[in-house]
N, C-alpha and C positions, 0 to 999 in steps of 0.2 A: 682926488688922490686917496690911496688906501689909508694914509695917516688921518685924513679927515673922517673917513669911515670908522677907523678905530677909535677916534676921540668922541665922535658923536653917536655912534650906534653899533659899530662892529663888535666891540667887546661886550656890548650889552647882551649879546647872544648868550653869554655865559651866566647871566642872571635871569634869563627868561624862565618861565615856569616850565616844569618838566612835561606838562601836558602838551607843549608844542613840539617836543622832541622824543616822543615815546618810541622805544625800540620796536622794530617789527620782527627781528630775529634774535634768538638767544646769542649773546656775545661769544665769539670764538677766540677773541683776543682780550688782553688786558693792557691798558695804556698807562698804568701806574708807573711813575718814574719822572726823571728830569729829561726834557727834550730841548734841543737847540736846533735852529734852522733859519731859513730865509723865506720872506714873502716878497713877491714880485708882482707888480701891476703891469698889465699889457700897455702898449703904446707909450712906454717910458713915463708912466704916471707916478712912479714911486717904487721904492724897494727898501728893504731893511732886514733887521734881525728880529726873530721872535723866539722867546724862551717860555716853555711851559713846564710847570711843576704840577703834575696831575696825580689824582688818586681816584681809582675806579671802584665803586661799590655797586655790585650788580651790574646794571646797564648804565647807571648814571656816573658822571665824571665831574669832579670838583677840583679846585686847586688855584694856582696863581699864574697870571699871564704877564709877561713883560715884552713890550714892543718898542723897538728902537729904529729910528730912521734919521734922515738928515735934519728933520725939523722937530724931533721930539724924542723923549725917553719916558715911556708911560708904563706904569704898573697898575694892575687891577686884580681884585680877587675874582676867581672863576666861580661861577654858580653851577649851572647844570648843562653839560653836554651829554650826548647819548651815544652809546656803542650798540650797533646792530650788526650781528655777524662779525665781519672783519672791517666794518666801516665806522668811522667817527663822524657822526651826523650833526650838522649845525642847521637850525631853522629859526629865522627871526625876520621881523619886518624889514630890517636894515641889511641883512646879509644872509646868504645860504651857502651851503657847501657840503659835500660828502667826501671825506678823505679816507683813503685806503691805508690800513695798518698792515704792514708786512714785516713780521719780526720786530726789529728795532728801528723801523722806518715808517714815517707818515708822509704821504704825498697826496695832493689833490687840488682841485680848483675851488675858488670862491667867487661869489658874485654879490657885489654891494655897490658902493659908490664907484668902484672900478671893478674890472674883471681881471683875475690873476690866479696865481698858484702859490702853494706853500710846500715846503719840503723840509722835514725835520728828522733828526736821528736821536736815539737814546743810548746812553752808555749801556752796553750789553751786560747781562748777568754772567758772572764767571765764578768758578769754584765748585764747591760741593754743597748741595742742599741737604740739610740735616733736620730731622724731626724726631722728637722723643716726648713721650708723655707718660705720666703715672696714672694708672687706672685701678679700680677695685671692683670685684665681682663676688657674688655669692652663688656657688655652683656645686654640683655633686661630682665627686671623684669617680671617674669611669675607668681609668687605668693609672698605674703607678709603678715606676721602675726605680727602686732605691739606688741601684748601682749607677745608673746614668743621671739620676735625679730629674727624670722627665715625668710629668704628670699630665694626664688628659682629663679635662673637666667637661661636664655636660650641663647645659642650661635647661630651664623648664620647657623650652620649646624644642629641645632636641639638638640645638646647636652645640658644637664642641670647640674647645680651645685647648691647644697643647702648648706647654711651656716648660722651660728649665727652671729648677728651683735653686736659688743661690746657696752656696756652701754655708753662709751665715745663718740660714734658716735651720736651727738645730732640732726643731720638733718634728721634722718630716717623718722620722720612723714611727711616730705616734699616729700618723694619718693612714687610713685604710680605704680601700675601694668601697664605695657606697656612702662614705662620710659626706656630709654637707659642710663645705668650708668657705670661709671668707679669705680671698686672696688679693693682695696688692701686688701689682706687677708693672714693669716698664715695657713699652713697645717702642721701637725706634728703627729708623732706616736712614740711609744716606744715598743720594742720587748723584752719580757721576755722569757726565755727558760723553764719556768715552764710548765709542762704538765697540761691539763685540770683537775681540781679537786684539784690541789696543790695550796697552798697559793701563790698569785701573789707577785713577788718582783719588778715589774716594777715601775720605778720612772720617772715621766714626768715633774717634776718641778725642778727648780734650777736656778743658775745665767745664764742669757741669754748670749749666744755667739753671735758674729756678724751674723746678718741675722736671728736670732732665735727670738721666741716670747718674748717680753720685759716684765719685771715685771710690774704689775699693770693691765695687760690685763688677763682676765680669761675666759676660754672656758669650755664647758662641756666635760668631759672625760668619755670614756666607754671602757670596756674590752670585747673582743670577742674571740672566739676560731677560729683560722685560720689555714688552712691546706696548707702545702707547695706543690705546683704543679710543680715547675720548679726551678732549680738552674743553673745559668750561671756564670761559673768561669771566663770568659773573661771580662765581663762588669765591675765589678762583680755585680750580682744582685740575688734576690730571689723573686719568685712570689707566692703570697698567694691567696687562695680562701676562702672567708668569708662564714658565715652561710647562707647567702641568695644567694650564688652562684656567686657573683661578684668576679673578680680577680683584683689584684693590684701588679704590679712589683715594687720592692723597691731596689734602689741602695745601696750597702754597701761598696763603695770605701773607706770610712773613716777607716774601719777595716774589711778587707775581711776574717779575721780568723773566723768570725761568721759562715761562710758557712760550716766550718768543724763540727759545732755542729748541723746542720740542715740536715734533710733527707726528700726526696720527699715522700709524703704520710703521714707524721707525722703531728700532730696537736699541736699548741702552743698557749699560751695566747698572744694576741696583744692588748696593750692599745693604744688607739688613741684619739686625740683631734679633735673634730669636726672643720671643717673649720671656722675660726674666722675672720670676716671682721673688719678691724681697720680704714677703710676710705671708704666712699660711696659718690660719687659726680655725679650729673646729667651731662651727656655728653652735651657739647655745640653744638646746631644745626649749621650746615654749609649751 
C-alpha cells in the first residue's frame, strides 16, 4: 500500500541529497505555497489526502508534508525535491515520479510500493502585486526642468535615469545641469491581472511598509499595457515588455504564486509610479 511506502521510504525522497534530483531545465514554474490534494494507488491498494507546504529556492524545493489515510496521519519535514521546467521531479530508491505543474495544479504518477497518481491544488494568488524600494545613486545632471520638477541623470557608463523631484526637496533650484549629485529616490509599481480594456483594479497607495514610499510624498502614476516576455521560476521573476519596446525584469519573491496567473505572450495592465526623488544633494568635490 502507499501508506507503507510513505512510512518506510516514500517521504524519504524529500530528504534525499539534491545530487539525486538535479534539475535538467531551468524552472518555468514556482511551487511555493500550500497544496492540498489526493493520492490514489491502483488496484484499490489505498488512497488518502496529502498536504504540502512548499518553498522553492532556485530549482530546489523544501517544506512540510502531511499524508492522511485510513490507517495513518503522518507529518514529516520535506528536504529536497527538484523543479525542472514545469515538472516537479522525485527520484529515490523507494519511489519515483514526475509531476506536472500547471498554474495552481499539480498532477502526475508515482511508482513505489504501489503505482498510483497524485492530484493537488493551491490557493491561487489574487489581488494586486506591489513593489517599492528606496535607492540612492551618484550621477551627473543631464537635463533639468524646474517647472515640472523633472530631472534626467547620467551615469559613468552613459546610462540615464529620469525622475520627478518631490515638492519637499527645497534645494532643487540650486542644482544645475552638469552638477554631480547624490539622489535618493523611490521606484515602485503595481501589477493588476486585468486584461487591457478591463477596468483596472490596481491599487498603489496605502500604509507604507518599511522601505516603501512614505505618506506625504506623491508621485505621478501611469497605467500601461505590458506583455510578459519571460518567466523565471527559480529567481522567481517575470519580465515585461512595455509599449515602447523596453523590458523590465521584476522579482516576485514576496509571493511567487503570481507566476501561476501569468503567461508568456499575454498582456496585462501595469500601474507604475514614476521614479520619485526625495533627496538631492550636490556631491562634495574631492
